[in-house]
C-alpha positions as CSV (number, residue, x, y, z in Angstrom):
1,X,4.0,21.3,-8.0
2,X,4.6,23.2,-11.4
3,X,8.6,22.2,-11.7
4,X,7.4,18.9,-11.9
5,X,3.7,19.0,-13.2
6,X,4.7,20.4,-16.4
7,X,8.0,18.9,-17.3
8,X,6.1,15.2,-16.8
9,X,3.1,16.7,-19.0
10,X,5.0,17.4,-21.7
11,X,7.2,13.9,-21.6
12,X,3.7,11.8,-21.1
13,X,2.4,13.8,-24.2
14,X,5.7,13.1,-26.2
15,X,5.1,9.4,-25.7
16,X,1.6,9.4,-26.6
17,X,2.7,11.0,-30.0
18,X,4.9,8.3,-30.4
19,X,2.7,5.7,-30.0
20,X,0.2,7.4,-32.7
21,X,3.1,7.5,-35.2
22,X,4.0,3.8,-34.5
23,X,1.3,1.1,-35.7
24,X,3.6,-1.7,-35.8
25,X,3.9,-1.1,-32.1
26,X,0.4,-1.1,-30.8
27,X,-0.8,-4.0,-33.0
28,X,1.8,-6.3,-31.7
29,X,1.6,-5.6,-28.0
30,X,-2.4,-5.7,-28.7
31,X,-2.5,-8.0,-31.4
32,X,-0.3,-10.9,-30.0
33,X,-2.5,-11.6,-26.7
34,X,-5.5,-11.5,-28.8
35,X,-4.1,-14.2,-31.0
36,X,-2.7,-16.4,-27.9
37,X,-6.3,-15.8,-26.6
38,X,-8.1,-17.3,-29.5
39,X,-5.3,-19.8,-30.3
40,X,-4.8,-21.3,-26.6
41,X,-8.6,-21.1,-25.7
42,X,-9.7,-22.4,-28.3
43,X,-7.3,-25.4,-28.5
44,X,-7.8,-26.2,-25.2
45,X,-11.2,-25.1,-25.3
46,X,-13.7,-27.5,-23.3
47,X,-11.4,-29.9,-22.1
48,X,-10.4,-27.2,-19.1
49,X,-11.9,-28.4,-15.8
50,X,-10.9,-26.2,-12.6
51,X,-10.6,-28.3,-9.5
52,X,-13.2,-25.8,-8.0
53,X,-15.7,-25.8,-11.2
54,X,-18.6,-27.7,-11.6
55,X,-18.0,-27.6,-15.5
56,X,-19.9,-23.8,-16.4
57,X,-16.3,-22.1,-17.2
58,X,-14.2,-22.9,-20.4
59,X,-11.0,-21.7,-21.1
60,X,-11.7,-18.8,-23.1
61,X,-13.3,-17.3,-20.1
62,X,-10.7,-18.6,-17.7
63,X,-7.8,-17.6,-20.0
64,X,-9.3,-14.0,-20.5
65,X,-8.5,-12.1,-17.8
66,X,-4.8,-13.3,-18.4
67,X,-5.1,-12.2,-21.8
68,X,-6.1,-8.9,-20.4
69,X,-2.6,-8.8,-18.5
70,X,-0.5,-9.7,-20.5
71,X,-1.6,-6.8,-23.2
72,X,-0.5,-5.1,-20.3
73,X,2.9,-6.5,-20.1
74,X,3.4,-6.6,-23.7
75,X,2.9,-2.4,-23.8
76,X,4.9,-2.1,-20.2
77,X,7.8,-3.6,-22.5
78,X,7.5,-2.0,-25.9
79,X,7.0,1.5,-23.9
80,X,10.2,1.7,-22.5
81,X,11.9,0.4,-25.3
82,X,11.7,4.3,-25.6
83,X,14.0,4.9,-23.2
84,X,16.9,3.5,-24.6
85,X,16.5,4.9,-27.6
86,X,16.3,8.7,-26.0
87,X,19.5,8.3,-24.2
88,X,21.3,6.6,-27.3
89,X,19.7,10.0,-29.0
90,X,21.1,12.1,-26.8
91,X,17.4,13.5,-25.7
92,X,17.4,12.0,-22.1
93,X,20.9,13.5,-21.3
94,X,19.7,17.0,-22.3
95,X,16.6,16.6,-20.2
96,X,18.7,15.6,-17.2
97,X,20.8,18.6,-17.5
98,X,18.1,20.8,-17.4
99,X,16.7,22.1,-14.3
100,X,13.9,19.1,-13.7
101,X,13.7,16.9,-11.3
102,X,13.6,13.3,-11.6
103,X,10.7,12.6,-10.4
104,X,8.9,14.5,-13.1
105,X,11.0,12.6,-15.5
106,X,9.9,9.1,-14.4
107,X,6.4,10.1,-13.8
108,X,6.3,11.8,-17.7
109,X,7.9,8.5,-19.3
110,X,6.0,6.3,-16.9
111,X,2.4,7.7,-17.2
112,X,3.0,7.8,-21.1
113,X,3.2,4.2,-21.0
114,X,1.0,3.7,-18.5
115,X,-2.0,5.3,-20.4
116,X,-1.2,3.3,-23.5
117,X,-1.4,0.1,-21.8
118,X,-5.0,1.3,-20.4
119,X,-5.9,2.7,-23.4
120,X,-5.3,-1.2,-25.2
121,X,-6.5,-2.8,-22.2
122,X,-10.0,-1.2,-22.6
123,X,-10.1,-2.1,-26.2
124,X,-9.9,-5.9,-24.9
125,X,-12.1,-5.4,-22.2
126,X,-14.8,-4.4,-24.7
127,X,-15.2,-8.3,-25.5
128,X,-16.3,-9.1,-21.5
129,X,-19.7,-8.9,-22.0
130,X,-19.9,-11.4,-25.3
131,X,-18.3,-14.1,-22.8
132,X,-20.6,-13.8,-20.3
133,X,-19.5,-11.6,-17.9
134,X,-21.7,-9.5,-15.6
135,X,-20.0,-5.8,-15.8
136,X,-21.1,-3.1,-13.1
137,X,-20.3,0.2,-12.1
138,X,-18.4,-1.2,-9.0
139,X,-16.7,-3.9,-11.2
140,X,-15.2,-1.8,-14.1
141,X,-13.9,0.8,-10.9
142,X,-12.2,-2.4,-9.3
143,X,-10.3,-3.0,-12.9
144,X,-9.7,0.2,-14.4
145,X,-7.5,0.5,-11.0
146,X,-6.4,-2.7,-11.5
147,X,-5.2,-2.1,-14.9
148,X,-4.1,1.7,-14.0
149,X,-1.8,-0.3,-10.8
150,X,-0.7,-3.1,-12.6
151,X,0.4,-1.3,-15.8
152,X,1.9,1.8,-13.3
153,X,3.8,-0.7,-11.6
154,X,5.4,-2.7,-14.8
155,X,6.1,0.4,-16.7
156,X,7.9,2.1,-13.8
157,X,9.7,-1.4,-13.3
158,X,10.8,-1.8,-16.8
159,X,11.7,1.9,-17.1
160,X,14.1,1.0,-14.3
161,X,15.9,-1.6,-15.7
162,X,15.9,0.1,-19.4
163,X,18.1,2.9,-18.0
164,X,20.5,0.6,-17.0
165,X,20.8,-1.5,-20.1
166,X,22.4,0.3,-23.3
167,X,21.3,-2.6,-25.6
168,X,17.7,-3.1,-27.0
169,X,18.5,-6.8,-27.5
170,X,19.5,-6.9,-24.2
171,X,16.9,-5.6,-22.9
172,X,14.3,-7.3,-24.8
173,X,16.4,-10.8,-23.4
174,X,16.3,-9.6,-19.5
175,X,12.2,-8.6,-19.7
176,X,11.5,-11.6,-21.5
177,X,13.1,-13.6,-18.6
178,X,11.6,-11.9,-16.0
179,X,8.1,-10.8,-17.1
180,X,7.0,-13.7,-19.3
181,X,7.9,-16.3,-16.1
182,X,5.5,-13.9,-14.0
183,X,3.2,-14.1,-16.3
184,X,2.9,-17.6,-17.2
185,X,3.4,-18.3,-13.0
186,X,0.8,-16.0,-12.4
187,X,-2.4,-18.3,-12.6
188,X,-3.4,-16.7,-16.3
189,X,-2.8,-20.2,-18.2
190,X,-3.6,-22.3,-15.3
191,X,-5.2,-22.1,-11.5
192,X,-3.2,-22.9,-8.5
193,X,-5.0,-25.8,-7.9
194,X,-3.8,-28.7,-9.5
195,X,-0.3,-27.8,-9.8
196,X,2.9,-29.0,-8.1
197,X,3.4,-28.2,-4.7
198,X,6.6,-25.8,-5.6
199,X,4.5,-24.0,-8.7
200,X,1.7,-23.1,-6.2
201,X,4.8,-21.7,-3.8
202,X,6.3,-19.7,-6.7
203,X,2.8,-18.6,-7.7
204,X,1.6,-17.8,-4.0
205,X,4.9,-15.4,-3.7
206,X,4.6,-14.3,-7.7
207,X,3.5,-10.3,-7.4
208,X,1.6,-10.8,-10.7
209,X,-0.7,-13.6,-9.0
210,X,-2.0,-10.8,-7.3
211,X,-2.2,-8.1,-10.3
212,X,-4.3,-11.0,-11.7
213,X,-6.5,-11.6,-8.8
214,X,-7.4,-7.6,-9.1
215,X,-8.5,-8.5,-12.8
216,X,-10.6,-11.6,-11.7
217,X,-12.0,-9.6,-8.7
218,X,-13.6,-7.2,-11.0
219,X,-14.7,-9.5,-13.8
220,X,-16.3,-11.7,-11.1
221,X,-17.4,-8.8,-8.5
222,X,-21.1,-9.8,-8.1
223,X,-20.4,-13.6,-8.1
224,X,-17.9,-16.1,-7.6
225,X,-14.9,-16.8,-9.3
226,X,-15.2,-20.2,-10.7
227,X,-11.6,-20.9,-11.4
228,X,-11.2,-20.2,-7.5
229,X,-8.0,-20.5,-4.9
230,X,-7.3,-16.9,-6.1
231,X,-6.1,-14.3,-3.7
232,X,-8.3,-11.9,-1.9
233,X,-9.3,-8.3,-3.5
234,X,-8.0,-6.5,-0.2
235,X,-4.5,-8.7,0.0
236,X,-4.1,-8.7,-3.9
237,X,-4.6,-4.5,-3.8
238,X,-1.8,-4.1,-0.7
239,X,0.8,-6.0,-2.6
240,X,-0.3,-4.5,-6.1
241,X,-0.1,-1.0,-4.0
242,X,3.6,-2.2,-2.4
243,X,4.5,-2.9,-5.8
244,X,4.1,0.2,-7.6
245,X,5.8,2.1,-4.7
246,X,8.9,-0.2,-5.0
247,X,9.0,-0.1,-8.6
248,X,8.7,4.5,-8.9
249,X,11.3,4.5,-6.0
250,X,13.4,2.3,-7.8
251,X,12.9,3.8,-11.2
252,X,13.5,7.2,-9.2
253,X,16.6,6.6,-8.0
254,X,18.5,4.7,-10.7
255,X,18.4,8.1,-12.7
256,X,22.0,9.5,-12.9
257,X,23.3,12.0,-15.6
258,X,26.4,9.7,-16.2
259,X,24.3,6.6,-17.0
260,X,21.8,8.4,-19.5
261,X,24.5,9.3,-21.1
262,X,25.9,5.7,-21.2
């Protein structure tokens, strides 16, 4: 395992050092979702009434799991920008010609972005008790596993797409076109119940819906989710695991030396 683990750890450490030096990056990835949560949540406020709720949940509480998911999503987008930069500067080309497996390259870069996403999501989770969420050991473990799985999936997907795109602007546009609509239709802003039938179908086949359901399952582990109408925890875990595997396979197979130097 040394030919895989050692290079992967080196690339992972490099990503963390780069993140530490780029303060604007973590401010953007963490601050933007937090502002969205405060402004949108306070704006809608008490007017929000989920169909299955008796009125005990306000929009700040409902929108909170979606905000955690948005932090993970933004961090995944920002962290995979480094793939394009490293290709342009020739760093990844030098790594590709070295006796290093493609899996080690993917693991190092992806785990670096995943670790950063986890750190920022954990910071936001510190607000959970202030909103009335009762976090127990089981719920914390579920939340950590959910954040790790979704972060790994989105970062792997971003890595594979970034490897095929030469322009940072083009990559940013594509990620906004793909990931932001997925987030909007995951149940982060509104529950599936009450939406149009065609929107409910899209939400049902949207894999990010199941990632959000994992977050909600962790936050409401010991009680019933007042918003309701979200996939079960076991189904959500299986779908997220399948997405992680598919994204990792895609990222590993997309790496080619001729594309790394393009």
